[in-house]
C-alpha positions in Angstrom: -2.9 -27.1 -0.8 -6.7 -25.7 -0.1 -7.0 -28.8 2.0 -4.1 -27.5 4.1 -6.2 -24.7 5.6 -8.9 -22.7 5.7 -7.7 -19.8 3.1 -7.3 -21.8 0.1 -7.9 -18.8 -2.0 -5.1 -17.1 -0.2 -2.8 -20.2 -0.5 -3.9 -20.1 -4.6 -2.9 -16.2 -5.1 0.8 -17.0 -2.9 1.4 -19.6 -5.5 0.5 -18.1 -8.8 2.0 -14.6 -8.0 -0.6 -13.0 -9.8 -4.5 -11.7 -9.0 -7.3 -14.2 -10.1 -9.3 -11.5 -12.2 -11.3 -12.9 -15.0 -13.6 -16.2 -15.9 -13.1 -18.5 -18.1 -15.2 -16.6 -21.0 -13.2 -13.5 -20.6 -9.6 -15.4 -21.1 -11.2 -17.4 -24.4 -12.6 -13.8 -25.8 -9.4 -12.0 -25.0 -7.4 -15.1 -26.9 -9.7 -14.7 -29.6 -11.5 -18.8 -29.3 -14.6 -20.3 -28.3 -14.7 -21.1 -25.0 -15.4 -24.8 -25.2 -11.8 -24.8 -27.6 -9.7 -23.1 -24.6 -10.9 -26.1 -22.4 -9.9 -28.8 -24.6 -6.4 -26.4 -23.9 -6.9 -26.5 -20.2 -8.3 -30.0 -19.5 -5.3 -31.8 -21.8 -2.9 -29.7 -19.2 -5.0 -31.2 -16.5 -7.1 -28.2 -15.3 -10.6 -29.4 -14.7 -13.4 -27.3 -16.2 -15.1 -24.4 -13.8 -18.3 -22.5 -13.4 -19.1 -20.3 -16.4 -19.4 -17.2 -14.1 -16.0 -18.6 -11.4 -13.0 -15.9 -11.6 -10.4 -17.9 -11.4 -8.1 -16.7 -14.0 -5.1 -14.7 -14.2 -3.3 -12.6 -17.4 -1.0 -15.9 -17.0 -3.5 -17.7 -18.1 -4.3 -15.8 -21.0 -0.8 -15.6 -22.1 -0.3 -19.8 -21.9 -3.6 -20.1 -24.2 -2.2 -17.5 -26.7 1.0 -19.2 -26.2 -0.7 -22.6 -27.3 -3.2 -21.1 -30.2 0.1 -19.2 -31.4 2.0 -22.8 -31.8 -0.8 -24.1 -34.2 -1.4 -20.6 -36.6 2.2 -20.5 -36.7 2.3 -23.7 -38.6 5.0 -24.9 -36.1 2.7 -27.9 -34.9 -1.4 -29.3 -35.8 -4.1 -29.1 -33.1 -3.1 -32.7 -32.1 0.5 -32.1 -31.4 -0.3 -29.2 -29.3 -3.0 -31.0 -26.9 -0.6 -33.9 -27.2 2.4 -31.5 -25.5 -0.3 -29.6 -23.1 -1.1 -33.4 -21.6 2.7 -34.6 -21.5 3.5 -31.0 -19.5 0.1 -31.3 -17.3 1.0 -35.1 -16.0 4.9 -34.5 -15.6 3.9 -31.2 -13.3 1.1 -32.4 -11.6 3.3 -35.0 -10.4 6.1 -32.9 -10.1 3.8 -30.0 -8.0 2.1 -32.9 -5.4 5.3 -33.9 -4.4 6.5 -30.6 -3.9 3.7 -29.6 -1.8 4.0 -32.8 0.1 7.9 -32.2 0.6 6.4 -28.5 1.9 4.0 -29.9 4.3 6.6 -32.4 5.4 9.2 -29.3 6.4 5.9 -27.7 7.9 5.1 -30.6 10.5 9.1 -31.2 11.3 9.4 -27.5 12.1 6.3 -27.6 14.5 3.8 -25.1 12.7 0.7 -25.1 14.5 -2.3 -25.8 12.1 -3.7 -22.4 13.0 -0.6 -21.3 11.7 -0.2 -23.4 8.6 -2.0 -20.5 5.8 0.8 -17.9 6.9 3.8 -20.0 6.9 2.8 -21.7 3.7 2.6 -18.2 2.0 5.5 -17.5 3.3 6.6 -20.3 2.1 5.4 -19.8 -1.5 7.2 -16.0 -1.4 10.3 -18.1 -0.8 10.7 -20.9 -3.2 8.3 -20.5 -6.0 11.0 -18.2 -8.0 13.8 -20.5 -7.7 11.4 -23.7 -8.3 10.4 -21.9 -11.5 13.9 -21.5 -12.4 15.1 -24.6 -11.6 11.8 -26.3 -13.6 13.1 -24.7 -16.9 16.7 -25.2 -16.5 16.0 -29.0 -16.2 13.7 -29.2 -18.9 15.6 -27.1 -21.2 19.0 -29.8 -20.5 16.9 -33.1 -20.4 15.3 -31.3 -24.4 19.0 -31.0 -25.4 19.4 -34.3 -24.1 16.5 -35.4 -25.9 16.7 -33.8 -29.2 20.5 -34.9 -29.8 19.3 -38.6 -29.5 16.3 -38.5 -31.7 17.7 -36.1 -34.1 18.7 -38.3 -36.8 16.6 -41.6 -35.7 14.2 -43.2 -37.8 11.0 -43.2 -34.6 9.5 -45.8 -36.8 12.5 -48.7 -35.7 13.8 -47.4 -32.6 15.9 -50.6 -30.7 16.8 -50.3 -27.1 17.7 -52.5 -24.2 14.7 -52.3 -21.8 15.2 -52.7 -17.7 12.8 -53.5 -15.6 13.3 -53.9 -11.8 10.9 -54.6 -9.0 11.1 -55.0 -5.1 10.3 -58.6 -4.3 7.2 -59.1 -1.9 6.4 -55.4 -1.7 3.2 -55.7 -1.4 3.4 -57.8 1.9 5.7 -55.5 3.1 4.0 -52.6 2.6 1.0 -54.0 4.8 3.5 -54.7 7.5 5.3 -51.4 8.3 3.7 -47.7 9.1 2.7 -45.4 6.2 6.0 -43.6 6.9 8.6 -46.3 7.1 7.0 -47.2 3.6 7.6 -43.9 2.3 11.4 -43.7 3.4 11.6 -46.8 1.9 10.1 -45.7 -1.2 12.3 -42.8 -1.2 15.6 -44.7 -0.8 14.6 -47.3 -3.6 13.5 -44.0 -6.4 16.3 -42.3 -5.1 19.4 -45.0 -5.4 17.3 -46.3 -8.5 17.5 -42.8 -10.0 21.2 -42.9 -9.6 22.7 -45.9 -10.6 20.3 -45.9 -13.6 21.6 -42.1 -14.9 25.1 -42.5 -13.5 25.3 -46.0 -15.6 24.7 -44.0 -19.1 20.9 -44.9 -18.6 17.5 -43.3 -18.7 14.8 -43.8 -16.6 11.5 -44.0 -18.1 9.1 -44.1 -15.2 9.1 -45.0 -11.1 6.3 -46.7 -10.3 6.8 -47.0 -6.3 8.2 -50.7 -5.9 9.5 -50.7 -9.5 11.8 -49.1 -12.1 11.4 -49.0 -15.9 14.7 -48.1 -17.8 16.2 -47.9 -21.3 19.6 -47.8 -23.1 20.5 -47.8 -26.3 23.6 -50.3 -25.6 22.8 -53.9 -23.9 26.2 -54.2 -22.2 24.7 -51.0 -20.3 21.3 -52.1 -20.0 23.4 -55.2 -18.5 25.5 -53.5 -16.1 22.9 -51.0 -14.8 20.8 -54.3 -13.7 23.6 -55.8 -11.9 24.3 -52.1 -10.0 20.6 -52.3 -9.4 20.7 -55.5 -7.6 23.9 -54.7 -5.8 23.0 -51.6 -4.7 19.7 -52.6 -3.3 21.3 -55.8 -1.9 23.5 -53.8 0.6 21.0 -51.2 1.5 19.5 -51.8 5.0 16.0 -53.6 5.5 15.5 -53.3 1.8 13.9 -56.1 -0.1 15.6 -57.7 -2.8 15.7 -57.0 -6.4 14.9 -58.7 -9.3 15.2 -57.8 -13.0 14.5 -58.3 -16.5 15.8 -57.1 -19.6 15.1 -57.7 -23.1 16.4 -55.9 -26.1 14.4 -55.4 -29.4 12.1 -52.6 -31.3 10.1 -50.2 -28.9 7.5 -47.7 -29.5 9.1 -44.6 -27.7 5.4 -42.3 -27.5 5.7 -38.8 -25.1 7.7 -39.7 -22.7 6.7 -43.6 -22.5 7.7 -47.1 -24.5 6.0 -49.5 -25.6 6.0 -52.8 -27.5 6.5 -56.4 -27.2 10.0 -55.8 -26.2 8.9 -54.1 -23.2 6.3 -56.1 -22.1 9.1 -59.3 -22.3 11.5 -57.5 -19.6 8.8 -56.9 -17.4 7.0 -60.8 -17.6 11.2 -62.0 -17.2 11.1 -60.1 -13.9 8.0 -61.8 -12.7 9.9 -65.1 -13.3 13.1 -64.3 -11.9 13.7 -64.9 -8.7 14.7 -63.0 -5.5 18.2 -61.4 -6.8 18.6 -62.5 -9.9 18.7 -60.5 -13.5 16.6 -62.7 -16.5 17.5 -61.6 -19.7 16.0 -62.5 -22.9 18.0 -64.3 -25.8 18.1 -61.4 -28.1 20.3 -59.1 -25.2 22.1 -62.2 -24.2 23.3 -62.6 -28.1 24.4 -59.0 -28.4 26.3 -59.6 -24.5 28.1 -62.5 -26.4 31.8 -62.3 -26.2 31.8 -59.3 -23.4 33.7 -60.9 -21.0 32.4 -58.8 -18.5 29.3 -60.9 -18.0 28.7 -64.5 -17.3 25.6 -65.8 -18.8 24.1 -69.1 -18.3 20.9 -70.4 -20.3 17.9 -71.8 -18.0 15.2 -74.0 -19.0 12.8 -72.8 -20.9 9.4 -70.6 -19.6 6.7 -69.8 -20.5 5.6 -66.0 -20.9 2.0 -65.1 -20.6 1.2 -63.6 -23.7 4.4 -64.2 -25.7 4.7 -68.1 -25.5 7.8 -70.1 -24.6 11.5 -69.1 -24.6 15.0 -69.8 -22.9 16.4 -67.1 -21.5 19.3 -66.3 -19.8 20.7 -65.4 -16.4 23.1 -62.3 -16.4 25.8 -62.1 -13.3 29.1 -60.2 -13.0 32.2 -62.2 -14.1 34.8 -63.0 -11.7 37.9 -60.9 -11.9 40.7 -63.3 -12.1 
């Protein structure tokens, strides 16, 4: 925000909605901890260290630090778990804040606000949008937490089995060199928006977006296969959209801090790289789980060498023709 105009302090105050009145040492003292320990939590949240004499903190910073420490002293979590929670919050909110700031800047550009008036416009925007965005953030987080807790309450976290899909746009790097920055941004927005709609409406979960690719998971193989087919079909219909290719795999995964890891995830990614444009490749395990499902047509292909995972004979997945 501070880079948008010459009134960085005023902008920060407008969005923080509280006066900055404390140094890091004062906040740590009020929370009852050494400053080095307070900084561990701040760094986990994604906040850099500030000079000892910098007055950068508000009453909300004191309350947040006391909350983090209270989660430890109450015994609900140990300190390492609280630091993990802080890191996940930091990653998620950093991405969220950057995207919202970019959209705000775009809105001011489209409204034709001169640079000399940006500071005042940003402060007015803060007064209008921060309360609403704060309520929406808590609402969305509570709904997502309720859904995640329901899925994981009775699950053995050491033996999670999922169907994993990895889809990416073909020749995206080459295309990105041939179009303007604004055209590239619009293409990514369309890809991410359509992909998220397809995955969630079909009963899957988006793990992450990487600009030109999407990683998704499902508890059931047939749901993952349906998502893959709908992704290919949806992006094929899109104007000026590169073709999509998808890799699918089923098996054990390590689910950690909102991300998935392990051989199954790696296999889905490798199969994507081996897929032809507009095709879906599934590993033998997922194909076996789809066996007998008349909604899909499976065809075994020649054995392929999968980097780091040896050889296997994957299957193409197509939609079965309607009689």
